[in-house]
C-alpha positions as CSV (number, residue, x, y, z in Angstrom):
1,M,0.0,-0.1,-0.1
2,T,1.3,3.5,-1.0
3,S,1.2,6.3,1.6
4,S,-1.0,8.3,-0.9
5,F,-4.6,7.3,-1.5
6,E,-4.6,9.5,-4.6
7,A,-1.4,7.5,-5.9
8,R,-3.3,4.3,-5.2
9,I,-6.3,5.5,-7.2
10,L,-4.0,5.8,-10.2
11,E,-2.2,2.6,-9.5
12,L,-5.6,0.8,-9.6
13,G,-6.4,2.8,-12.9
14,L,-9.5,4.1,-11.4
15,E,-11.1,7.2,-13.1
16,L,-13.1,9.3,-10.7
17,P,-15.7,11.2,-12.7
18,R,-16.9,14.6,-11.9
19,P,-19.3,14.2,-9.0
20,P,-22.8,13.6,-9.9
21,Q,-25.2,16.6,-9.0
22,S,-27.8,16.1,-6.3
23,L,-31.2,14.9,-8.0
24,A,-33.5,16.7,-5.5
25,N,-33.3,19.1,-2.6
26,Y,-30.4,17.8,-0.6
27,V,-26.7,18.2,-0.5
28,A,-24.2,15.5,-1.8
29,T,-22.0,16.0,1.1
30,Y,-21.9,17.5,4.7
31,M,-18.9,17.9,6.9
32,T,-19.0,18.4,10.6
33,G,-16.1,18.2,12.8
34,S,-14.0,15.3,11.6
35,L,-16.8,13.4,9.8
36,L,-17.9,13.7,6.2
37,F,-21.2,12.4,5.3
38,I,-21.8,11.4,1.6
39,S,-25.4,11.1,0.4
40,G,-26.5,8.0,-1.6
41,Q,-24.6,7.8,-4.9
42,L,-26.2,6.0,-7.6
43,C,-24.3,3.4,-10.0
44,I,-23.6,6.0,-12.6
45,G,-20.6,5.4,-14.7
46,V,-17.9,7.9,-15.9
47,D,-20.1,8.2,-19.2
48,G,-23.0,9.6,-17.0
49,K,-25.2,6.5,-17.7
50,L,-26.5,4.0,-15.2
51,V,-24.1,0.9,-15.1
52,A,-27.1,-1.3,-14.2
53,S,-30.8,-0.4,-14.0
54,G,-33.7,-2.4,-12.8
55,S,-34.0,-5.2,-10.2
56,V,-31.0,-7.4,-9.2
57,S,-31.7,-11.1,-10.1
58,E,-34.4,-10.2,-12.5
59,D,-33.0,-7.5,-14.8
60,V,-29.4,-7.5,-13.4
61,S,-27.0,-10.4,-12.8
62,L,-25.3,-10.8,-9.4
63,E,-22.1,-10.0,-11.2
64,D,-23.3,-6.9,-12.8
65,G,-24.9,-5.9,-9.5
66,A,-21.5,-6.0,-7.8
67,L,-20.0,-3.9,-10.6
68,A,-22.9,-1.4,-10.1
69,A,-22.1,-1.2,-6.3
70,R,-18.4,-0.5,-7.3
71,A,-19.5,2.2,-9.7
72,A,-21.7,3.8,-7.0
73,A,-18.7,3.6,-4.6
74,I,-16.5,5.3,-7.3
75,N,-19.0,8.1,-7.1
76,V,-18.8,8.1,-3.3
77,L,-14.8,8.5,-3.7
78,A,-15.6,11.3,-6.3
79,Q,-17.8,13.2,-3.8
80,A,-15.2,12.9,-1.1
81,R,-12.3,14.1,-3.2
82,A,-14.5,17.1,-4.3
83,A,-15.5,17.9,-0.6
84,L,-11.9,17.3,0.8
85,G,-9.7,18.4,-2.1
86,S,-7.8,15.1,-1.8
87,L,-8.5,11.6,-0.7
88,D,-5.3,11.7,1.3
89,R,-7.4,13.5,3.9
90,V,-9.4,10.2,4.6
91,K,-8.5,8.8,8.0
92,Q,-11.1,5.9,7.9
93,I,-14.0,4.7,5.9
94,V,-16.4,4.4,9.0
95,R,-19.7,3.2,7.3
96,L,-21.2,2.3,3.9
97,G,-24.8,2.0,3.5
98,G,-26.1,0.1,0.4
99,F,-29.6,-0.2,-1.2
100,I,-30.1,-2.9,-3.6
101,A,-33.1,-2.9,-6.0
102,A,-34.3,-6.6,-5.8
103,P,-37.4,-8.6,-5.5
104,T,-38.4,-9.7,-2.0
105,S,-37.4,-13.2,-2.7
106,F,-33.7,-12.1,-3.1
107,A,-31.3,-12.9,-0.3
108,D,-27.8,-12.3,-1.7
109,H,-27.6,-8.4,-1.0
110,A,-24.3,-8.8,0.8
111,R,-22.6,-10.2,-2.3
112,I,-23.8,-7.2,-4.4
113,M,-22.7,-4.7,-1.6
114,N,-19.1,-6.3,-1.6
115,G,-18.5,-4.5,-4.9
116,A,-18.5,-1.4,-2.9
117,S,-16.8,-2.7,0.2
118,D,-13.9,-4.4,-1.8
119,L,-13.3,-1.2,-3.5
120,M,-12.8,0.7,-0.3
121,V,-10.2,-1.9,1.0
122,E,-8.5,-1.8,-2.4
123,V,-8.0,2.0,-2.1
124,F,-7.5,2.5,1.5
125,G,-6.2,-0.9,2.8
126,E,-7.1,-1.4,6.6
127,Q,-8.4,2.1,6.7
128,G,-11.0,1.1,4.1
129,R,-12.6,-1.6,6.4
130,H,-15.9,-0.2,7.6
131,T,-19.2,-1.0,9.2
132,R,-22.1,-1.6,6.7
133,S,-25.8,-2.0,6.3
134,T,-27.2,-3.4,3.1
135,I,-30.8,-3.1,2.4
136,G,-33.1,-4.5,-0.3
137,V,-35.6,-2.2,-1.7
138,A,-38.4,-2.2,-4.5
139,S,-36.7,0.7,-6.5
140,L,-34.4,3.4,-6.5
141,P,-34.1,6.8,-8.2
142,L,-33.7,6.7,-12.0
143,Q,-34.4,2.8,-11.7
144,A,-30.7,2.4,-10.6
145,A,-30.0,-1.1,-9.5
146,V,-27.7,0.1,-6.6
147,E,-27.1,3.2,-4.4
148,V,-24.2,3.7,-1.9
149,E,-23.9,6.2,1.0
150,A,-20.9,6.7,3.2
151,L,-19.6,8.1,6.5
152,I,-15.9,9.0,6.5
153,E,-13.6,10.2,9.3
154,I,-11.1,12.9,8.0
155,Q,-8.0,14.3,9.3
């Protein structure tokens, strides 16, 4: 692990997009004390289009659902960089919250959310290990398959 999270992003070949604009009457990030709250980020790719839409297991495969969670987590990182100026200010990824659009019979939410969690560990190492909630929902804004929110401790 390099000492710079910004360098690690480059090593991984990740492209952080321009942070998506809020879709309604809320702010994308809010900082208080040493905590940065990041509102739910949809699985929008660098091309500005949804990586996956619809319901996981019906319209979206488990593999594509995990990729969608990764894309949403990349947007979390883009929002964090925009708010902080640099990801090197991150002290700890404290918590991720994941929302997975899926039918009521679906039970593999954790596998989908690992797409986001794995990314945080790839970028931040031990500082990327976090608490997590993963919730199945009937639908998400824009018919996105996955949405991820975060709480980050900063230095």
